[in-house]
Structures are given as C-alpha cells and as structure tokens.
PDB file of N, H, CA, C and O in Angstrom:
ATOM      1  N   MET A   1      -2.546  33.665 -11.278  1.00  0.00           N
ATOM      2  CA  MET A   1      -2.643  34.922 -11.992  1.00  0.00           C
ATOM      3  C   MET A   1      -4.052  35.053 -12.563  1.00  0.00           C
ATOM      4  O   MET A   1      -4.634  34.088 -13.058  1.00  0.00           O
ATOM      5  N   SER A   2      -4.572  36.247 -12.482  1.00  0.00           N
ATOM      6  H   SER A   2      -4.099  37.031 -12.079  1.00  0.00           H
ATOM      7  CA  SER A   2      -5.935  36.508 -12.918  1.00  0.00           C
ATOM      8  C   SER A   2      -5.983  36.761 -14.420  1.00  0.00           C
ATOM      9  O   SER A   2      -5.051  37.326 -14.993  1.00  0.00           O
ATOM     10  N   ASN A   3      -7.056  36.346 -15.039  1.00  0.00           N
ATOM     11  H   ASN A   3      -7.812  35.887 -14.573  1.00  0.00           H
ATOM     12  CA  ASN A   3      -7.265  36.597 -16.461  1.00  0.00           C
ATOM     13  C   ASN A   3      -8.182  37.793 -16.693  1.00  0.00           C
ATOM     14  O   ASN A   3      -8.752  37.941 -17.774  1.00  0.00           O
ATOM     15  N   ALA A   4      -8.324  38.644 -15.680  1.00  0.00           N
ATOM     16  H   ALA A   4      -7.861  38.524 -14.802  1.00  0.00           H
ATOM     17  CA  ALA A   4      -9.195  39.815 -15.801  1.00  0.00           C
ATOM     18  C   ALA A   4      -8.651  40.766 -16.856  1.00  0.00           C
ATOM     19  O   ALA A   4      -7.442  40.971 -16.956  1.00  0.00           O
ATOM     20  N   ALA A   5      -9.546  41.341 -17.634  1.00  0.00           N
ATOM     21  H   ALA A   5     -10.528  41.175 -17.552  1.00  0.00           H
ATOM     22  CA  ALA A   5      -9.142  42.277 -18.686  1.00  0.00           C
ATOM     23  C   ALA A   5      -8.690  43.599 -18.070  1.00  0.00           C
ATOM     24  O   ALA A   5      -9.269  44.079 -17.096  1.00  0.00           O
ATOM     25  N   LEU A   6      -7.657  44.168 -18.651  1.00  0.00           N
ATOM     26  H   LEU A   6      -7.187  43.778 -19.443  1.00  0.00           H
ATOM     27  CA  LEU A   6      -7.191  45.480 -18.211  1.00  0.00           C
ATOM     28  C   LEU A   6      -8.006  46.549 -18.911  1.00  0.00           C
ATOM     29  O   LEU A   6      -8.410  46.378 -20.061  1.00  0.00           O
ATOM     30  N   THR A   7      -8.246  47.645 -18.224  1.00  0.00           N
ATOM     31  H   THR A   7      -7.917  47.784 -17.290  1.00  0.00           H
ATOM     32  CA  THR A   7      -9.011  48.738 -18.821  1.00  0.00           C
ATOM     33  C   THR A   7      -8.096  49.913 -19.112  1.00  0.00           C
ATOM     34  O   THR A   7      -7.049  50.061 -18.481  1.00  0.00           O
ATOM     35  N   ASP A   8      -8.481  50.741 -20.055  1.00  0.00           N
ATOM     36  H   ASP A   8      -9.332  50.622 -20.567  1.00  0.00           H
ATOM     37  CA  ASP A   8      -7.714  51.924 -20.430  1.00  0.00           C
ATOM     38  C   ASP A   8      -8.143  53.161 -19.656  1.00  0.00           C
ATOM     39  O   ASP A   8      -7.615  54.245 -19.902  1.00  0.00           O
ATOM     40  N   PHE A   9      -9.062  53.034 -18.751  1.00  0.00           N
ATOM     41  H   PHE A   9      -9.491  52.153 -18.551  1.00  0.00           H
ATOM     42  CA  PHE A   9      -9.550  54.195 -18.023  1.00  0.00           C
ATOM     43  C   PHE A   9      -9.513  53.913 -16.530  1.00  0.00           C
ATOM     44  O   PHE A   9      -9.519  52.765 -16.086  1.00  0.00           O
ATOM     45  N   LEU A  10      -9.475  54.990 -15.781  1.00  0.00           N
ATOM     46  H   LEU A  10      -9.470  55.923 -16.142  1.00  0.00           H
ATOM     47  CA  LEU A  10      -9.513  54.882 -14.325  1.00  0.00           C
ATOM     48  C   LEU A  10     -10.957  55.052 -13.865  1.00  0.00           C
ATOM     49  O   LEU A  10     -11.677  55.894 -14.402  1.00  0.00           O
ATOM     50  N   PRO A  11     -11.381  54.290 -12.907  1.00  0.00           N
ATOM     51  CA  PRO A  11     -12.746  54.474 -12.404  1.00  0.00           C
ATOM     52  C   PRO A  11     -12.864  55.826 -11.700  1.00  0.00           C
ATOM     53  O   PRO A  11     -11.888  56.356 -11.170  1.00  0.00           O
ATOM     54  N   ASP A  12     -14.072  56.365 -11.707  1.00  0.00           N
ATOM     55  H   ASP A  12     -14.865  55.934 -12.138  1.00  0.00           H
ATOM     56  CA  ASP A  12     -14.306  57.635 -11.021  1.00  0.00           C
ATOM     57  C   ASP A  12     -13.995  57.493  -9.546  1.00  0.00           C
ATOM     58  O   ASP A  12     -14.370  56.512  -8.903  1.00  0.00           O
ATOM     59  N   ALA A  13     -13.305  58.485  -9.025  1.00  0.00           N
ATOM     60  H   ALA A  13     -13.000  59.281  -9.547  1.00  0.00           H
ATOM     61  CA  ALA A  13     -12.968  58.502  -7.610  1.00  0.00           C
ATOM     62  C   ALA A  13     -13.730  59.642  -6.942  1.00  0.00           C
ATOM     63  O   ALA A  13     -14.071  60.637  -7.582  1.00  0.00           O
ATOM     64  N   ALA A  14     -13.981  59.488  -5.693  1.00  0.00           N
ATOM     65  H   ALA A  14     -13.703  58.680  -5.173  1.00  0.00           H
ATOM     66  CA  ALA A  14     -14.671  60.540  -4.946  1.00  0.00           C
ATOM     67  C   ALA A  14     -13.779  61.781  -4.853  1.00  0.00           C
ATOM     68  O   ALA A  14     -12.565  61.667  -4.681  1.00  0.00           O
ATOM     69  N   ASN A  15     -14.376  62.942  -4.965  1.00  0.00           N
ATOM     70  H   ASN A  15     -15.362  63.034  -5.104  1.00  0.00           H
ATOM     71  CA  ASN A  15     -13.641  64.192  -4.845  1.00  0.00           C
ATOM     72  C   ASN A  15     -13.448  64.487  -3.360  1.00  0.00           C
ATOM     73  O   ASN A  15     -14.422  64.647  -2.624  1.00  0.00           O
ATOM     74  N   VAL A  16     -12.201  64.558  -2.925  1.00  0.00           N
ATOM     75  H   VAL A  16     -11.410  64.428  -3.523  1.00  0.00           H
ATOM     76  CA  VAL A  16     -11.934  64.795  -1.508  1.00  0.00           C
ATOM     77  C   VAL A  16     -11.650  66.264  -1.211  1.00  0.00           C
ATOM     78  O   VAL A  16     -11.585  66.661  -0.047  1.00  0.00           O
ATOM     79  N   ALA A  17     -11.483  67.068  -2.248  1.00  0.00           N
ATOM     80  H   ALA A  17     -11.536  66.746  -3.193  1.00  0.00           H
ATOM     81  CA  ALA A  17     -11.222  68.492  -2.048  1.00  0.00           C
ATOM     82  C   ALA A  17     -12.535  69.245  -1.886  1.00  0.00           C
ATOM     83  O   ALA A  17     -13.580  68.820  -2.379  1.00  0.00           O
ATOM     84  N   ARG A  18     -12.459  70.365  -1.187  1.00  0.00           N
ATOM     85  H   ARG A  18     -11.611  70.710  -0.787  1.00  0.00           H
ATOM     86  CA  ARG A  18     -13.645  71.209  -1.072  1.00  0.00           C
ATOM     87  C   ARG A  18     -13.394  72.502  -1.837  1.00  0.00           C
ATOM     88  O   ARG A  18     -12.267  72.992  -1.905  1.00  0.00           O
ATOM     89  N   ALA A  19     -14.463  73.044  -2.411  1.00  0.00           N
ATOM     90  H   ALA A  19     -15.379  72.645  -2.356  1.00  0.00           H
ATOM     91  CA  ALA A  19     -14.351  74.287  -3.167  1.00  0.00           C
ATOM     92  C   ALA A  19     -13.945  75.416  -2.226  1.00  0.00           C
ATOM     93  O   ALA A  19     -14.391  75.483  -1.081  1.00  0.00           O
ATOM     94  N   TYR A  20     -13.090  76.299  -2.734  1.00  0.00           N
ATOM     95  H   TYR A  20     -12.727  76.244  -3.664  1.00  0.00           H
ATOM     96  CA  TYR A  20     -12.523  77.359  -1.910  1.00  0.00           C
ATOM     97  C   TYR A  20     -12.300  78.602  -2.759  1.00  0.00           C
ATOM     98  O   TYR A  20     -11.644  78.536  -3.798  1.00  0.00           O
ATOM     99  N   CYS A  21     -12.838  79.730  -2.324  1.00  0.00           N
ATOM    100  H   CYS A  21     -13.370  79.784  -1.480  1.00  0.00           H
ATOM    101  CA  CYS A  21     -12.593  81.017  -2.969  1.00  0.00           C
ATOM    102  C   CYS A  21     -11.649  81.810  -2.068  1.00  0.00           C
ATOM    103  O   CYS A  21     -12.009  82.109  -0.930  1.00  0.00           O
ATOM    104  N   PRO A  22     -10.449  82.161  -2.545  1.00  0.00           N
ATOM    105  CA  PRO A  22      -9.503  82.915  -1.717  1.00  0.00           C
ATOM    106  C   PRO A  22     -10.040  84.263  -1.261  1.00  0.00           C
ATOM    107  O   PRO A  22      -9.633  84.766  -0.214  1.00  0.00           O
ATOM    108  N   GLY A  23     -10.948  84.856  -2.031  1.00  0.00           N
ATOM    109  H   GLY A  23     -11.279  84.448  -2.881  1.00  0.00           H
ATOM    110  CA  GLY A  23     -11.529  86.138  -1.629  1.00  0.00           C
ATOM    111  C   GLY A  23     -12.534  85.993  -0.499  1.00  0.00           C
ATOM    112  O   GLY A  23     -12.634  86.866   0.364  1.00  0.00           O
ATOM    113  N   CYS A  24     -13.280  84.889  -0.501  1.00  0.00           N
ATOM    114  H   CYS A  24     -13.199  84.180  -1.202  1.00  0.00           H
ATOM    115  CA  CYS A  24     -14.290  84.655   0.534  1.00  0.00           C
ATOM    116  C   CYS A  24     -13.683  84.080   1.811  1.00  0.00           C
ATOM    117  O   CYS A  24     -14.158  84.364   2.910  1.00  0.00           O
ATOM    118  N   GLU A  25     -12.637  83.275   1.663  1.00  0.00           N
ATOM    119  H   GLU A  25     -12.252  83.044   0.769  1.00  0.00           H
ATOM    120  CA  GLU A  25     -12.005  82.613   2.812  1.00  0.00           C
ATOM    121  C   GLU A  25     -10.502  82.868   2.827  1.00  0.00           C
ATOM    122  O   GLU A  25      -9.726  81.942   2.591  1.00  0.00           O
ATOM    123  N   PRO A  26     -10.069  84.103   3.101  1.00  0.00           N
ATOM    124  CA  PRO A  26      -8.634  84.396   3.063  1.00  0.00           C
ATOM    125  C   PRO A  26      -7.833  83.656   4.137  1.00  0.00           C
ATOM    126  O   PRO A  26      -6.618  83.511   3.999  1.00  0.00           O
ATOM    127  N   ASP A  27      -8.479  83.192   5.189  1.00  0.00           N
ATOM    128  H   ASP A  27      -9.466  83.310   5.300  1.00  0.00           H
ATOM    129  CA  ASP A  27      -7.761  82.522   6.266  1.00  0.00           C
ATOM    130  C   ASP A  27      -7.852  81.002   6.203  1.00  0.00           C
ATOM    131  O   ASP A  27      -7.481  80.324   7.161  1.00  0.00           O
ATOM    132  N   ALA A  28      -8.339  80.458   5.092  1.00  0.00           N
ATOM    133  H   ALA A  28      -8.641  81.009   4.314  1.00  0.00           H
ATOM    134  CA  ALA A  28      -8.433  78.998   4.963  1.00  0.00           C
ATOM    135  C   ALA A  28      -7.029  78.403   5.032  1.00  0.00           C
ATOM    136  O   ALA A  28      -6.088  78.955   4.462  1.00  0.00           O
ATOM    137  N   ASP A  29      -6.891  77.287   5.725  1.00  0.00           N
ATOM    138  H   ASP A  29      -7.655  76.839   6.189  1.00  0.00           H
ATOM    139  CA  ASP A  29      -5.597  76.665   5.941  1.00  0.00           C
ATOM    140  C   ASP A  29      -5.472  75.399   5.088  1.00  0.00           C
ATOM    141  O   ASP A  29      -6.127  74.398   5.379  1.00  0.00           O
ATOM    142  N   PRO A  30      -4.639  75.429   4.037  1.00  0.00           N
ATOM    143  CA  PRO A  30      -4.507  74.256   3.180  1.00  0.00           C
ATOM    144  C   PRO A  30      -3.844  73.072   3.877  1.00  0.00           C
ATOM    145  O   PRO A  30      -3.859  71.961   3.346  1.00  0.00           O
ATOM    146  N   SER A  31      -3.266  73.287   5.048  1.00  0.00           N
ATOM    147  H   SER A  31      -3.254  74.189   5.479  1.00  0.00           H
ATOM    148  CA  SER A  31      -2.691  72.155   5.776  1.00  0.00           C
ATOM    149  C   SER A  31      -3.774  71.385   6.529  1.00  0.00           C
ATOM    150  O   SER A  31      -3.533  70.272   6.997  1.00  0.00           O
ATOM    151  N   LEU A  32      -4.963  71.974   6.647  1.00  0.00           N
ATOM    152  H   LEU A  32      -5.159  72.878   6.266  1.00  0.00           H
ATOM    153  CA  LEU A  32      -6.067  71.300   7.326  1.00  0.00           C
ATOM    154  C   LEU A  32      -7.069  70.690   6.356  1.00  0.00           C
ATOM    155  O   LEU A  32      -7.733  69.708   6.686  1.00  0.00           O
ATOM    156  N   ASP A  33      -7.184  71.262   5.165  1.00  0.00           N
ATOM    157  H   ASP A  33      -6.645  72.060   4.896  1.00  0.00           H
ATOM    158  CA  ASP A  33      -8.140  70.812   4.162  1.00  0.00           C
ATOM    159  C   ASP A  33      -7.448  70.697   2.813  1.00  0.00           C
ATOM    160  O   ASP A  33      -6.431  71.347   2.568  1.00  0.00           O
ATOM    161  N   ILE A  34      -7.997  69.878   1.954  1.00  0.00           N
ATOM    162  H   ILE A  34      -8.823  69.349   2.153  1.00  0.00           H
ATOM    163  CA  ILE A  34      -7.575  69.858   0.560  1.00  0.00           C
ATOM    164  C   ILE A  34      -8.497  70.837  -0.144  1.00  0.00           C
ATOM    165  O   ILE A  34      -9.711  70.640  -0.196  1.00  0.00           O
ATOM    166  N   LEU A  35      -7.907  71.895  -0.686  1.00  0.00           N
ATOM    167  H   LEU A  35      -6.921  72.054  -0.644  1.00  0.00           H
ATOM    168  CA  LEU A  35      -8.696  72.986  -1.251  1.00  0.00           C
ATOM    169  C   LEU A  35      -8.628  72.987  -2.772  1.00  0.00           C
ATOM    170  O   LEU A  35      -7.554  72.842  -3.357  1.00  0.00           O
ATOM    171  N   ASP A  36      -9.764  73.149  -3.394  1.00  0.00           N
ATOM    172  H   ASP A  36     -10.636  73.266  -2.920  1.00  0.00           H
ATOM    173  CA  ASP A  36      -9.881  73.265  -4.840  1.00  0.00           C
ATOM    174  C   ASP A  36     -10.276  74.710  -5.116  1.00  0.00           C
ATOM    175  O   ASP A  36     -11.413  75.102  -4.854  1.00  0.00           O
ATOM    176  N   VAL A  37      -9.348  75.504  -5.642  1.00  0.00           N
ATOM    177  H   VAL A  37      -8.424  75.186  -5.854  1.00  0.00           H
ATOM    178  CA  VAL A  37      -9.597  76.934  -5.829  1.00  0.00           C
ATOM    179  C   VAL A  37     -10.679  77.125  -6.881  1.00  0.00           C
ATOM    180  O   VAL A  37     -10.530  76.709  -8.030  1.00  0.00           O
ATOM    181  N   ARG A  38     -11.746  77.749  -6.477  1.00  0.00           N
ATOM    182  H   ARG A  38     -11.866  78.087  -5.544  1.00  0.00           H
ATOM    183  CA  ARG A  38     -12.880  78.096  -7.338  1.00  0.00           C
ATOM    184  C   ARG A  38     -13.270  79.524  -7.004  1.00  0.00           C
ATOM    185  O   ARG A  38     -13.907  79.768  -5.979  1.00  0.00           O
ATOM    186  N   TRP A  39     -12.898  80.465  -7.849  1.00  0.00           N
ATOM    187  H   TRP A  39     -12.380  80.267  -8.681  1.00  0.00           H
ATOM    188  CA  TRP A  39     -13.220  81.862  -7.593  1.00  0.00           C
ATOM    189  C   TRP A  39     -14.717  82.085  -7.750  1.00  0.00           C
ATOM    190  O   TRP A  39     -15.322  81.613  -8.712  1.00  0.00           O
ATOM    191  N   CYS A  40     -15.314  82.805  -6.804  1.00  0.00           N
ATOM    192  H   CYS A  40     -14.822  83.189  -6.023  1.00  0.00           H
ATOM    193  CA  CYS A  40     -16.726  83.159  -6.926  1.00  0.00           C
ATOM    194  C   CYS A  40     -16.847  84.331  -7.900  1.00  0.00           C
ATOM    195  O   CYS A  40     -15.838  84.920  -8.288  1.00  0.00           O
ATOM    196  N   GLU A  41     -18.048  84.664  -8.286  1.00  0.00           N
ATOM    197  H   GLU A  41     -18.868  84.186  -7.971  1.00  0.00           H
ATOM    198  CA  GLU A  41     -18.288  85.709  -9.281  1.00  0.00           C
ATOM    199  C   GLU A  41     -17.737  87.074  -8.840  1.00  0.00           C
ATOM    200  O   GLU A  41     -17.175  87.805  -9.656  1.00  0.00           O
ATOM    201  N   SER A  42     -17.893  87.417  -7.567  1.00  0.00           N
ATOM    202  H   SER A  42     -18.349  86.823  -6.903  1.00  0.00           H
ATOM    203  CA  SER A  42     -17.463  88.742  -7.119  1.00  0.00           C
ATOM    204  C   SER A  42     -15.957  88.845  -6.873  1.00  0.00           C
ATOM    205  O   SER A  42     -15.429  89.957  -6.831  1.00  0.00           O
ATOM    206  N   HIS A  43     -15.254  87.734  -6.710  1.00  0.00           N
ATOM    207  H   HIS A  43     -15.682  86.831  -6.745  1.00  0.00           H
ATOM    208  CA  HIS A  43     -13.817  87.763  -6.454  1.00  0.00           C
ATOM    209  C   HIS A  43     -12.981  87.244  -7.622  1.00  0.00           C
ATOM    210  O   HIS A  43     -11.759  87.151  -7.513  1.00  0.00           O
ATOM    211  N   SER A  44     -13.618  86.911  -8.719  1.00  0.00           N
ATOM    212  H   SER A  44     -14.611  86.987  -8.808  1.00  0.00           H
ATOM    213  CA  SER A  44     -12.903  86.355  -9.860  1.00  0.00           C
ATOM    214  C   SER A  44     -11.877  87.354 -10.382  1.00  0.00           C
ATOM    215  O   SER A  44     -12.211  88.514 -10.625  1.00  0.00           O
ATOM    216  N   PRO A  45     -10.627  86.914 -10.556  1.00  0.00           N
ATOM    217  CA  PRO A  45      -9.612  87.847 -11.071  1.00  0.00           C
ATOM    218  C   PRO A  45      -9.939  88.249 -12.505  1.00  0.00           C
ATOM    219  O   PRO A  45     -10.505  87.470 -13.272  1.00  0.00           O
ATOM    220  N   ALA A  46      -9.575  89.460 -12.845  1.00  0.00           N
ATOM    221  H   ALA A  46      -9.115  90.093 -12.222  1.00  0.00           H
ATOM    222  CA  ALA A  46      -9.838  89.954 -14.200  1.00  0.00           C
ATOM    223  C   ALA A  46      -9.026  89.135 -15.188  1.00  0.00           C
ATOM    224  O   ALA A  46      -7.833  88.910 -14.988  1.00  0.00           O
ATOM    225  N   ARG A  47      -9.668  88.699 -16.237  1.00  0.00           N
ATOM    226  H   ARG A  47     -10.638  88.882 -16.399  1.00  0.00           H
ATOM    227  CA  ARG A  47      -8.985  87.866 -17.224  1.00  0.00           C
ATOM    228  C   ARG A  47      -8.383  88.688 -18.360  1.00  0.00           C
ATOM    229  O   ARG A  47      -7.560  88.184 -19.124  1.00  0.00           O
ATOM    230  N   ASP A  48      -8.784  89.935 -18.471  1.00  0.00           N
ATOM    231  H   ASP A  48      -9.453  90.345 -17.851  1.00  0.00           H
ATOM    232  CA  ASP A  48      -8.308  90.732 -19.600  1.00  0.00           C
ATOM    233  C   ASP A  48      -7.530  91.962 -19.134  1.00  0.00           C
ATOM    234  O   ASP A  48      -7.610  93.007 -19.780  1.00  0.00           O
ATOM    235  N   THR A  49      -6.789  91.871 -18.047  1.00  0.00           N
ATOM    236  H   THR A  49      -6.723  91.023 -17.523  1.00  0.00           H
ATOM    237  CA  THR A  49      -6.054  93.036 -17.560  1.00  0.00           C
ATOM    238  C   THR A  49      -4.891  93.381 -18.471  1.00  0.00           C
ATOM    239  O   THR A  49      -4.571  94.558 -18.636  1.00  0.00           O
ATOM    240  N   LEU A  50      -4.255  92.391 -19.063  1.00  0.00           N
ATOM    241  H   LEU A  50      -4.516  91.434 -18.929  1.00  0.00           H
ATOM    242  CA  LEU A  50      -3.185  92.636 -20.019  1.00  0.00           C
ATOM    243  C   LEU A  50      -3.579  91.995 -21.345  1.00  0.00           C
ATOM    244  O   LEU A  50      -3.843  90.794 -21.418  1.00  0.00           O
ATOM    245  N   SER A  51      -3.614  92.800 -22.371  1.00  0.00           N
ATOM    246  H   SER A  51      -3.400  93.775 -22.312  1.00  0.00           H
ATOM    247  CA  SER A  51      -3.899  92.224 -23.679  1.00  0.00           C
ATOM    248  C   SER A  51      -2.591  91.721 -24.271  1.00  0.00           C
ATOM    249  O   SER A  51      -1.512  92.094 -23.809  1.00  0.00           O
ATOM    250  N   ARG A  52      -2.681  90.898 -25.265  1.00  0.00           N
ATOM    251  H   ARG A  52      -3.557  90.596 -25.641  1.00  0.00           H
ATOM    252  CA  ARG A  52      -1.474  90.355 -25.900  1.00  0.00           C
ATOM    253  C   ARG A  52      -0.695  91.440 -26.631  1.00  0.00           C
ATOM    254  O   ARG A  52       0.499  91.275 -26.882  1.00  0.00           O
ATOM    255  N   ASN A  53      -1.345  92.540 -26.975  1.00  0.00           N
ATOM    256  H   ASN A  53      -2.315  92.674 -26.771  1.00  0.00           H
ATOM    257  CA  ASN A  53      -0.682  93.618 -27.708  1.00  0.00           C
ATOM    258  C   ASN A  53      -0.261  94.768 -26.797  1.00  0.00           C
ATOM    259  O   ASN A  53       0.124  95.830 -27.287  1.00  0.00           O
ATOM    260  N   ASP A  54      -0.327  94.579 -25.505  1.00  0.00           N
ATOM    261  H   ASP A  54      -0.640  93.716 -25.107  1.00  0.00           H
ATOM    262  CA  ASP A  54       0.023  95.635 -24.553  1.00  0.00           C
ATOM    263  C   ASP A  54       1.541  95.775 -24.484  1.00  0.00           C
ATOM    264  O   ASP A  54       2.221  94.903 -23.943  1.00  0.00           O
ATOM    265  N   THR A  55       2.075  96.872 -25.032  1.00  0.00           N
ATOM    266  H   THR A  55       1.522  97.580 -25.471  1.00  0.00           H
ATOM    267  CA  THR A  55       3.525  97.056 -25.058  1.00  0.00           C
ATOM    268  C   THR A  55       4.054  97.626 -23.748  1.00  0.00           C
ATOM    269  O   THR A  55       5.269  97.717 -23.571  1.00  0.00           O
ATOM    270  N   SER A  56       3.175  98.013 -22.825  1.00  0.00           N
ATOM    271  H   SER A  56       2.188  97.939 -22.969  1.00  0.00           H
ATOM    272  CA  SER A  56       3.647  98.549 -21.557  1.00  0.00           C
ATOM    273  C   SER A  56       3.985  97.452 -20.555  1.00  0.00           C
ATOM    274  O   SER A  56       4.556  97.729 -19.501  1.00  0.00           O
ATOM    275  N   ALA A  57       3.644  96.230 -20.871  1.00  0.00           N
ATOM    276  H   ALA A  57       3.180  96.005 -21.728  1.00  0.00           H
ATOM    277  CA  ALA A  57       3.921  95.116 -19.967  1.00  0.00           C
ATOM    278  C   ALA A  57       5.412  94.808 -19.984  1.00  0.00           C
ATOM    279  O   ALA A  57       6.045  94.817 -21.040  1.00  0.00           O
ATOM    280  N   THR A  58       5.962  94.537 -18.817  1.00  0.00           N
ATOM    281  H   THR A  58       5.448  94.530 -17.960  1.00  0.00           H
ATOM    282  CA  THR A  58       7.372  94.192 -18.716  1.00  0.00           C
ATOM    283  C   THR A  58       7.576  92.749 -19.150  1.00  0.00           C
ATOM    284  O   THR A  58       6.899  91.858 -18.636  1.00  0.00           O
ATOM    285  N   PRO A  59       8.491  92.493 -20.084  1.00  0.00           N
ATOM    286  CA  PRO A  59       8.739  91.113 -20.506  1.00  0.00           C
ATOM    287  C   PRO A  59       9.237  90.262 -19.336  1.00  0.00           C
ATOM    288  O   PRO A  59       9.927  90.761 -18.448  1.00  0.00           O
ATOM    289  N   MET A  60       8.889  88.999 -19.342  1.00  0.00           N
ATOM    290  H   MET A  60       8.329  88.593 -20.064  1.00  0.00           H
ATOM    291  CA  MET A  60       9.305  88.103 -18.254  1.00  0.00           C
ATOM    292  C   MET A  60      10.815  88.042 -18.132  1.00  0.00           C
ATOM    293  O   MET A  60      11.334  87.923 -17.022  1.00  0.00           O
ATOM    294  N   SER A  61      11.537  88.120 -19.244  1.00  0.00           N
ATOM    295  H   SER A  61      11.116  88.217 -20.146  1.00  0.00           H
ATOM    296  CA  SER A  61      13.007  88.057 -19.178  1.00  0.00           C
ATOM    297  C   SER A  61      13.552  89.239 -18.364  1.00  0.00           C
ATOM    298  O   SER A  61      14.539  89.079 -17.646  1.00  0.00           O
ATOM    299  N   ASP A  62      12.934  90.408 -18.463  1.00  0.00           N
ATOM    300  H   ASP A  62      12.133  90.537 -19.047  1.00  0.00           H
ATOM    301  CA  ASP A  62      13.366  91.559 -17.672  1.00  0.00           C
ATOM    302  C   ASP A  62      13.068  91.373 -16.202  1.00  0.00           C
ATOM    303  O   ASP A  62      13.844  91.812 -15.354  1.00  0.00           O
ATOM    304  N   LEU A  63      11.954  90.729 -15.883  1.00  0.00           N
ATOM    305  H   LEU A  63      11.323  90.372 -16.573  1.00  0.00           H
ATOM    306  CA  LEU A  63      11.606  90.494 -14.488  1.00  0.00           C
ATOM    307  C   LEU A  63      12.622  89.575 -13.834  1.00  0.00           C
ATOM    308  O   LEU A  63      12.976  89.770 -12.671  1.00  0.00           O
ATOM    309  N   PHE A  64      13.096  88.572 -14.572  1.00  0.00           N
ATOM    310  H   PHE A  64      12.809  88.414 -15.516  1.00  0.00           H
ATOM    311  CA  PHE A  64      14.079  87.642 -14.007  1.00  0.00           C
ATOM    312  C   PHE A  64      15.426  88.304 -13.803  1.00  0.00           C
ATOM    313  O   PHE A  64      16.208  87.870 -12.957  1.00  0.00           O
ATOM    314  N   ARG A  65      15.708  89.348 -14.565  1.00  0.00           N
ATOM    315  H   ARG A  65      15.073  89.700 -15.252  1.00  0.00           H
ATOM    316  CA  ARG A  65      16.958  90.061 -14.402  1.00  0.00           C
ATOM    317  C   ARG A  65      16.859  91.168 -13.358  1.00  0.00           C
ATOM    318  O   ARG A  65      17.827  91.894 -13.133  1.00  0.00           O
ATOM    319  N   GLY A  66      15.711  91.300 -12.728  1.00  0.00           N
ATOM    320  H   GLY A  66      14.925  90.710 -12.911  1.00  0.00           H
ATOM    321  CA  GLY A  66      15.554  92.330 -11.710  1.00  0.00           C
ATOM    322  C   GLY A  66      15.075  93.645 -12.274  1.00  0.00           C
ATOM    323  O   GLY A  66      15.187  94.669 -11.600  1.00  0.00           O
ATOM    324  N   GLY A  67      14.552  93.660 -13.468  1.00  0.00           N
ATOM    325  H   GLY A  67      14.462  92.828 -14.016  1.00  0.00           H
ATOM    326  CA  GLY A  67      14.119  94.900 -14.099  1.00  0.00           C
ATOM    327  C   GLY A  67      12.669  95.236 -13.798  1.00  0.00           C
ATOM    328  O   GLY A  67      11.921  95.623 -14.696  1.00  0.00           O
ATOM    329  N   ILE A  68      12.270  95.090 -12.548  1.00  0.00           N
ATOM    330  H   ILE A  68      12.878  94.775 -11.819  1.00  0.00           H
ATOM    331  CA  ILE A  68      10.889  95.401 -12.195  1.00  0.00           C
ATOM    332  C   ILE A  68      10.694  96.906 -12.260  1.00  0.00           C
ATOM    333  O   ILE A  68      11.430  97.648 -11.608  1.00  0.00           O
ATOM    334  N   PRO A  69       9.724  97.373 -13.028  1.00  0.00           N
ATOM    335  CA  PRO A  69       9.534  98.832 -13.202  1.00  0.00           C
ATOM    336  C   PRO A  69       9.080  99.507 -11.927  1.00  0.00           C
ATOM    337  O   PRO A  69       8.878 100.721 -11.909  1.00  0.00           O
TER     338      PRO A  69
END
C-alpha cells in the first residue's frame, strides 16, 4: 500500500469539447463531437425578454396543465 498523500483537488484535465454556437452551426452533430455551447455575440439569446415583474408571462404550473396561451 502506498503512503502517498491524498489531495482535495482534481488535476486539470484537457478540454475535449469544442466551442459551438447553435446559430452559426445549426447542423452540428453532437453524436460526432462533444460540443460546448458558446453563443457568439450576434446569436446570443436575449437575456431580458421576460422581466421578473412581467404579469403577462404564463406561470409554469399553467404550462404543465396544458394552459398554453
């Protein structure tokens, strides 16, 4: 049995995924590559389309009950 000290961290591993923007490469096949989704500036989804105070948004509980407007 080895007396080597155990470490609390994992060593850095090589990144095997390649960066992928769904807007730039809509036909990329995840069964052929390991894809790391990284939206480019021109295809980045809007982050503020629904505000937290937007009362017109359908609650998730209604969506699960089939209440899609």
